[in-house]
C-alpha positions as CSV (number, residue, x, y, z in Angstrom):
1,M,-17.5,23.8,-5.5
2,E,-18.6,20.9,-7.7
3,Y,-18.2,17.2,-6.8
4,I,-18.0,14.6,-9.6
5,I,-19.2,11.1,-9.1
6,I,-17.6,8.5,-11.5
7,K,-18.1,4.9,-12.1
8,R,-15.0,2.7,-12.6
9,T,-15.4,-0.7,-14.2
10,K,-12.4,-3.0,-14.0
11,L,-11.9,-4.9,-17.3
12,Y,-10.0,-8.0,-17.9
13,K,-6.7,-7.4,-19.9
14,A,-7.6,-3.8,-20.6
15,D,-7.7,-0.4,-19.2
16,D,-10.4,0.6,-16.7
17,L,-13.6,2.0,-18.2
18,I,-14.4,5.4,-16.4
19,S,-17.7,7.1,-16.9
20,L,-19.3,10.2,-15.3
21,Q,-22.3,9.3,-13.3
22,K,-23.5,12.4,-11.5
23,T,-22.5,15.8,-10.2
24,A,-23.3,17.5,-6.8
25,K,-22.9,21.0,-5.3
26,T,-22.2,19.8,-1.7
27,L,-20.1,17.0,-0.3
28,D,-23.1,15.7,1.6
29,D,-25.1,15.2,-1.7
30,A,-22.2,13.7,-3.4
31,V,-21.8,11.1,-0.6
32,K,-25.5,10.3,-0.8
33,F,-25.3,9.9,-4.6
34,K,-22.3,7.5,-4.2
35,V,-24.0,5.4,-1.6
36,A,-27.2,5.1,-3.6
37,L,-25.3,4.1,-6.8
38,E,-23.3,1.5,-4.8
39,M,-26.5,0.1,-3.4
40,L,-28.1,-0.2,-6.9
41,D,-25.0,-1.6,-8.7
42,S,-23.0,-3.8,-6.5
43,G,-20.3,-5.7,-8.4
44,E,-16.9,-6.8,-7.7
45,K,-15.6,-5.1,-10.9
46,I,-17.5,-1.7,-10.3
47,S,-16.7,0.9,-8.0
48,Y,-17.6,4.6,-7.6
49,H,-15.5,7.5,-6.5
50,I,-16.0,11.2,-5.8
51,L,-13.7,13.6,-7.4
52,I,-13.1,17.5,-7.3
53,D,-11.4,19.7,-9.7
54,T,-8.0,21.0,-8.1
55,H,-8.8,24.6,-9.5
56,D,-12.1,24.5,-7.6
57,A,-10.4,23.3,-4.5
58,Y,-7.8,26.0,-4.7
59,N,-10.3,28.8,-5.4
60,Y,-12.2,27.6,-2.2
61,L,-9.2,27.6,-0.1
62,M,-8.1,31.1,-1.3
63,T,-11.5,32.7,-0.7
64,E,-11.9,34.5,2.7
65,Q,-13.8,32.5,5.2
66,P,-15.9,34.2,7.7
67,E,-14.5,34.6,11.1
68,E,-15.1,31.6,13.3
69,N,-16.9,32.2,16.7
70,K,-15.4,30.8,19.9
71,E,-18.1,28.0,20.0
72,T,-17.0,26.5,16.6
73,K,-13.3,26.8,17.6
74,D,-13.5,25.0,20.9
75,K,-15.9,22.2,19.6
76,V,-14.2,18.9,19.8
77,V,-15.2,16.0,17.5
78,N,-14.3,12.4,18.5
79,I,-13.9,10.0,15.7
80,K,-13.8,6.2,16.3
């Protein structure tokens, strides 16, 4: 699945300006790119977003996933 990082610039009295910044093959890489871009270009009117294509997401969900073993099923993750 491909992840797309976009830059959104809010303009005064006009539609937002959206531009493609980067693409990534994994979510981990996409988050790293997004954080790096935010650190380089920090402004009130500029924001970065990660997008995925709905067709890619659907195809990913419809493909058969390998059987999960008992260790991964019983693993508990606490999020604070």
